C-alpha positions as CSV (number, residue, x, y, z in Angstrom):
1,X,101.1,113.0,107.1
2,X,99.6,112.0,104.2
3,X,100.0,108.2,103.3
4,X,101.7,106.5,100.6
5,X,99.7,105.5,97.7
6,X,102.1,102.2,97.6
7,X,103.9,100.4,100.1
8,X,107.1,101.1,101.5
9,X,109.3,99.0,103.2
10,X,110.1,101.8,105.9
11,X,108.4,100.5,109.3
12,X,109.4,96.2,108.5
13,X,113.3,97.7,108.2
14,X,113.1,99.2,111.4
15,X,112.8,95.2,113.3
16,X,115.9,94.3,111.5
17,X,114.5,91.0,111.4
18,X,115.9,88.1,109.4
19,X,112.8,87.0,107.6
20,X,110.0,90.1,106.5
21,X,106.8,88.7,105.8
22,X,104.8,91.1,104.3
23,X,100.8,90.5,103.0
24,X,98.7,92.8,101.7
25,X,96.5,93.6,98.9
26,X,97.3,92.7,95.3
27,X,99.0,95.5,93.1
28,X,100.2,97.9,96.2
29,X,103.8,97.5,95.6
30,X,105.0,94.9,98.1
31,X,107.0,93.5,95.7
32,X,107.8,96.5,93.7
33,X,109.4,97.7,97.0
34,X,111.7,94.4,98.0
35,X,113.2,94.9,93.7
36,X,113.6,98.9,94.4
37,X,115.1,98.1,97.5
38,X,117.5,94.9,96.6
39,X,118.4,97.3,93.4
40,X,119.2,100.3,96.3
41,X,121.4,97.8,98.0
42,X,123.8,96.1,94.5
43,X,124.7,99.9,93.9
44,X,125.6,100.3,97.9
45,X,127.7,97.4,98.2
46,X,127.6,94.6,95.9
47,X,124.4,92.5,97.1
48,X,123.1,90.6,95.0
49,X,119.7,89.2,95.3
50,X,118.0,85.8,94.9
51,X,114.6,85.7,93.3
52,X,112.2,82.7,94.3
53,X,109.1,81.2,92.9
54,X,107.3,78.0,93.2
55,X,107.6,76.7,89.5
56,X,110.0,77.0,86.7
57,X,107.0,78.2,84.5
58,X,106.9,81.3,86.9
59,X,110.2,83.2,85.4
60,X,109.7,81.2,81.7
61,X,108.8,84.0,79.0
62,X,107.7,87.6,79.6
63,X,107.5,86.8,83.5
64,X,111.2,86.8,83.8
65,X,112.1,89.6,81.4
66,X,109.3,91.9,83.2
67,X,110.2,91.0,86.3
68,X,111.7,94.7,87.1
69,X,109.8,96.5,83.9
70,X,108.2,98.8,86.4
71,X,111.3,99.9,87.6
72,X,113.0,100.6,84.6
73,X,109.9,102.3,82.9
74,X,110.2,104.4,86.5
75,X,113.6,105.5,86.2
76,X,114.5,103.8,89.4
77,X,117.2,101.7,87.5
78,X,118.9,105.2,85.9
79,X,118.7,106.9,89.1
80,X,119.7,104.6,91.6
81,X,122.9,103.2,89.2
82,X,123.5,107.3,88.6
83,X,122.5,107.2,85.1
84,X,125.3,103.6,84.2
85,X,122.4,101.8,83.5
86,X,119.0,102.1,81.6
87,X,118.1,98.3,81.4
88,X,117.7,95.1,82.9
89,X,118.3,91.8,80.8
90,X,116.7,88.5,81.4
91,X,118.9,85.2,80.8
92,X,119.1,81.8,81.7
93,X,117.5,82.4,85.1
94,X,119.7,85.8,85.5
95,X,119.2,89.2,85.9
96,X,121.7,92.2,83.9
97,X,122.1,95.2,84.3
98,X,122.4,96.8,80.5
99,X,122.4,100.0,78.7
100,X,121.5,100.7,75.0
101,X,124.7,102.0,73.0
102,X,123.4,104.2,70.2
103,X,127.0,104.1,68.2
104,X,126.9,100.4,68.1
105,X,122.8,100.4,67.7
106,X,123.0,97.3,70.6
107,X,122.2,95.9,74.2
108,X,125.1,96.2,76.0
109,X,124.8,93.9,79.0
110,X,127.0,94.4,82.3
111,X,129.8,91.5,82.8
112,X,128.1,89.8,85.7
113,X,124.3,89.1,87.0
114,X,123.1,91.4,89.6
115,X,120.0,89.1,90.5
116,X,119.3,85.4,90.5
117,X,116.0,83.2,89.8
118,X,115.4,80.5,92.0
119,X,112.0,77.6,92.0
120,X,111.2,76.0,94.6
121,X,110.1,72.8,92.3
122,X,113.7,72.9,90.5
123,X,115.7,73.1,94.2
124,X,118.0,70.2,93.4
125,X,119.9,71.9,90.6
126,X,121.5,74.5,92.8
127,X,122.4,72.6,95.5
128,X,125.7,72.5,94.1
129,X,126.4,76.2,93.4
130,X,127.5,79.2,95.6
131,X,126.1,82.2,96.0
132,X,128.7,84.4,98.3
133,X,127.6,87.9,97.0
134,X,123.6,87.2,97.7
135,X,123.1,88.8,100.9
136,X,118.6,89.4,99.6
137,X,115.8,86.8,99.1
138,X,112.9,87.8,97.7
139,X,110.2,85.1,97.3
140,X,107.5,86.2,95.8
141,X,103.6,85.3,95.8
142,X,104.3,82.9,98.9
143,X,100.4,82.9,99.3
144,X,98.3,80.8,97.0
145,X,95.1,79.5,96.9
146,X,96.0,76.9,94.1
147,X,98.0,74.4,96.3
148,X,101.8,74.1,97.3
149,X,104.2,71.6,96.2
150,X,104.8,68.4,98.1
151,X,107.1,69.4,101.5
152,X,107.3,72.7,100.4
153,X,108.8,75.1,102.9
154,X,111.2,71.9,103.4
155,X,112.2,72.6,100.0
156,X,111.9,76.4,100.5
157,X,114.4,76.2,103.4
158,X,116.6,74.0,101.5
159,X,117.3,77.2,99.0
160,X,117.9,79.7,102.0
161,X,120.2,76.9,103.0
162,X,122.2,77.0,99.3
163,X,122.6,80.3,99.5
164,X,122.7,81.3,103.0
165,X,125.8,78.1,103.4
166,X,127.4,79.2,106.8
167,X,126.8,83.2,106.7
168,X,124.2,85.1,108.9
169,X,124.6,88.5,106.8
170,X,121.4,87.3,104.5
171,X,117.5,89.1,104.4
172,X,114.8,87.1,103.6
173,X,111.5,89.1,102.1
174,X,108.3,87.3,101.5
175,X,105.4,89.1,100.1
176,X,102.0,87.3,99.2
177,X,98.7,88.6,98.7
178,X,96.2,87.7,101.6
179,X,94.4,85.1,99.7
180,X,95.1,82.2,102.2
181,X,94.8,82.1,105.8
182,X,95.6,78.8,106.6
183,X,99.2,78.5,104.7
184,X,101.6,76.0,105.3
185,X,104.2,78.6,105.8
186,X,102.1,80.1,109.2
187,X,102.1,76.7,110.6
188,X,105.9,75.6,109.9
189,X,107.2,79.1,111.3
190,X,105.2,79.2,114.3
191,X,103.0,82.0,113.2
192,X,100.5,81.9,115.7
193,X,99.0,85.0,115.5
194,X,98.3,85.6,111.8
195,X,94.4,85.7,111.9
196,X,94.3,88.3,115.4
197,X,96.3,90.6,113.1
198,X,95.1,94.2,112.2
199,X,95.7,96.2,109.0
200,X,98.7,98.4,109.5
201,X,100.8,96.1,112.2
202,X,103.7,94.6,112.5
203,X,104.1,91.1,114.7
204,X,107.6,90.2,115.6
205,X,108.6,86.4,116.8
206,X,111.6,85.4,118.5
207,X,113.0,81.8,119.0
208,X,114.1,80.2,122.1
209,X,117.7,81.5,122.4
210,X,118.4,81.6,118.8
211,X,119.0,85.0,117.3
212,X,116.3,84.4,114.5
213,X,113.8,87.6,114.2
214,X,110.7,87.2,111.7
215,X,108.9,90.2,111.1
216,X,105.3,90.2,109.7
217,X,103.7,93.3,108.7
218,X,100.2,93.0,107.3
219,X,100.5,96.0,105.2
220,X,98.0,98.9,104.9
221,X,98.4,101.6,102.6
222,X,94.9,103.4,103.6
223,X,94.7,105.0,99.8
224,X,91.9,103.9,97.5
225,X,92.5,103.4,93.8
226,X,91.0,104.7,91.2
227,X,90.9,101.0,89.6
228,X,89.1,100.1,92.7
229,X,85.2,100.5,91.3
230,X,86.1,97.9,88.8
231,X,86.0,95.7,91.7
232,X,82.9,96.9,93.5
233,X,80.7,93.8,92.9
234,X,79.1,92.4,96.3
235,X,81.6,89.7,96.3
236,X,83.9,88.9,99.1
237,X,87.0,87.5,97.3
238,X,87.3,90.7,95.8
239,X,88.0,92.6,99.2
240,X,91.2,90.9,99.0
241,X,91.8,93.3,95.8
242,X,90.2,96.7,97.0
243,X,90.7,96.6,100.6
244,X,93.5,94.0,101.4
245,X,91.1,92.1,103.5
246,X,92.0,88.0,103.5
247,X,89.9,86.4,100.9
248,X,87.3,83.6,101.7
249,X,85.1,82.8,99.3
250,X,81.6,82.1,99.0
251,X,80.3,78.8,100.2
252,X,77.1,76.8,100.6
253,X,76.0,77.4,104.3
254,X,73.2,74.8,105.8
255,X,69.7,74.2,103.9
256,X,67.2,73.3,106.4
257,X,66.9,73.3,110.4
258,X,67.9,69.9,111.5
259,X,67.1,68.2,115.1
260,X,69.7,65.7,116.6
261,X,67.4,62.8,115.5
262,X,68.5,63.5,112.1
263,X,72.1,63.7,112.7
264,X,73.6,59.6,111.7
265,X,76.9,60.1,112.2
266,X,79.4,62.3,113.7
267,X,83.3,62.6,112.8
268,X,85.5,65.3,112.7
269,X,88.7,67.6,111.5
270,X,91.6,68.6,113.5
271,X,93.0,71.6,110.6
272,X,95.7,73.8,112.1
273,X,94.7,73.7,115.6
274,X,91.1,74.4,115.1
275,X,88.5,71.7,115.5
276,X,85.1,70.9,113.1
277,X,82.6,68.8,114.4
278,X,80.9,67.2,110.8
279,X,77.3,65.9,111.3
280,X,76.1,63.6,108.7
281,X,72.5,64.3,108.3
282,X,69.4,62.9,107.0
283,X,66.5,64.7,106.7
284,X,63.8,65.6,104.0
285,X,65.4,62.2,101.6
286,X,68.2,64.2,101.6
287,X,71.7,63.1,103.3
288,X,74.0,65.9,103.4
289,X,76.9,66.7,105.5
290,X,76.8,69.9,107.7
291,X,80.4,70.9,109.3
292,X,81.1,73.6,112.0
293,X,83.4,74.6,115.0
294,X,83.7,72.7,117.7
295,X,83.8,75.0,120.8
296,X,84.8,72.2,123.4
297,X,87.9,69.9,123.4
298,X,87.3,66.4,121.7
299,X,86.7,63.7,124.0
300,X,88.5,60.1,124.5
301,X,86.2,58.2,122.6
302,X,87.7,55.8,120.3
303,X,84.5,55.1,118.3
304,X,84.7,58.8,116.9
305,X,86.4,58.9,113.5
306,X,89.1,62.0,113.9
307,X,90.5,63.3,110.8
308,X,94.0,65.5,112.2
309,X,97.0,66.3,110.1
310,X,99.3,64.5,112.9
311,X,100.5,60.9,113.0
312,X,98.4,58.5,115.5
313,X,98.6,55.3,116.7
314,X,94.8,54.9,117.5
315,X,92.7,53.1,115.5
316,X,90.3,55.6,114.8
317,X,92.3,58.8,113.6
318,X,92.9,59.3,110.1
319,X,94.8,62.1,107.9
320,X,93.1,62.3,104.8
321,X,89.4,62.0,104.3
322,X,91.0,61.5,100.5
323,X,91.7,58.3,101.2
324,X,90.1,55.2,103.1
325,X,88.3,52.1,102.7
326,X,85.7,51.7,105.0
327,X,82.1,52.3,104.3
328,X,81.7,55.3,106.3
329,X,85.1,56.7,105.0
330,X,83.5,56.0,101.6
331,X,80.2,57.6,102.3
332,X,81.9,60.4,103.7
333,X,84.0,60.9,99.9
334,X,80.9,60.4,98.2
335,X,78.7,63.3,99.8
336,X,81.8,65.6,99.4
337,X,82.1,64.7,95.7
338,X,78.4,65.4,95.1
339,X,78.7,68.5,96.9
340,X,76.3,67.4,99.4
341,X,78.7,69.8,102.1
342,X,77.3,72.7,104.0
343,X,79.2,75.0,106.5
344,X,78.5,77.0,109.2
345,X,79.9,79.9,107.4
346,X,82.4,80.8,105.1
347,X,85.3,80.9,107.2
348,X,84.9,77.2,108.1
349,X,84.2,76.8,104.7
350,X,87.8,77.9,103.7
351,X,89.6,75.7,106.7
352,X,87.6,72.5,105.3
353,X,88.2,73.3,101.3
354,X,92.0,74.0,102.1
355,X,91.9,71.0,104.3
356,X,91.1,69.0,101.5
357,X,93.8,70.9,99.6
358,X,96.5,69.5,102.1
359,X,94.5,66.0,101.8
360,X,95.9,66.1,97.9
361,X,98.9,67.8,98.3
362,X,100.7,64.1,97.7
363,X,99.3,64.2,94.7
364,X,100.9,67.5,93.5
365,X,104.3,67.2,91.7
366,X,106.8,69.6,90.0
367,X,106.3,71.2,86.7
């Protein structure tokens, strides 16, 4: 049987999960499929839709008005409404079905909206409002390489709480391009096997005795697009666009060999349950840091400087490599600032870049 050119919700809906996480290559139809499903649900049973994005700016101007443009242009709105509507209008963080009246020579919108916009950065503004008819929530582009909002997962949960209230009939869809293997959502939701997933598979998570069910699909269209030729450069970051592989950038590798006597200091980074050994090296009148995965457990040595996301009362533990007053910590920060850091491979480089972003997260405000 021929594979669909674009993504469909067919497989993940069979899981009947509360959260439906859909990851894959860019422009493969993830968002389109969720919006089409939401429109169909509205005309079948009156279910309204919440569209969640990270920033308020994600809905301003053409970003909001063009959210449903592909479905309008493809006749989906007209088909699913049985000809009642042909357009969708965006106004004041709400979307309305609409039609053009030739006699009146103007667009006539429905009395009530069928979809609402929610920005995580503005979550406090919606807490006092009730949305009893919303039964589908779409968090679009939940994966980002640019850094998340402070306590973003909790803020997202607050939006869910505002919408759900005391109901249990709401489905949440979370769509993302595979741009960040170290998203905080994977950690916060306990999705422990993301790195091991193969394209075209679905993992299902359940949580103790609760009825909560999360389905994660690493979607695979299996059909190349004509536009793929524009991204055929020998660049690993572009594999996300053409093949749905996790985006991992090019990072500097070790410039030359060294021996243990060239190492002047060790420190360690624990990030997303992985341990990275960091070695400050002086060789050939040069000083740099080399970072690689540590394959053995850490020893309980109070002389080791350890950076970890977890809070610890131990004097040798720090949380953020971007903060520190000792001479050693200042020297480490200086080497990072001078780009004197080299990595075992691109995956290690990607992990450390995400750790640095996490360290800086408290400086990221709303906009």
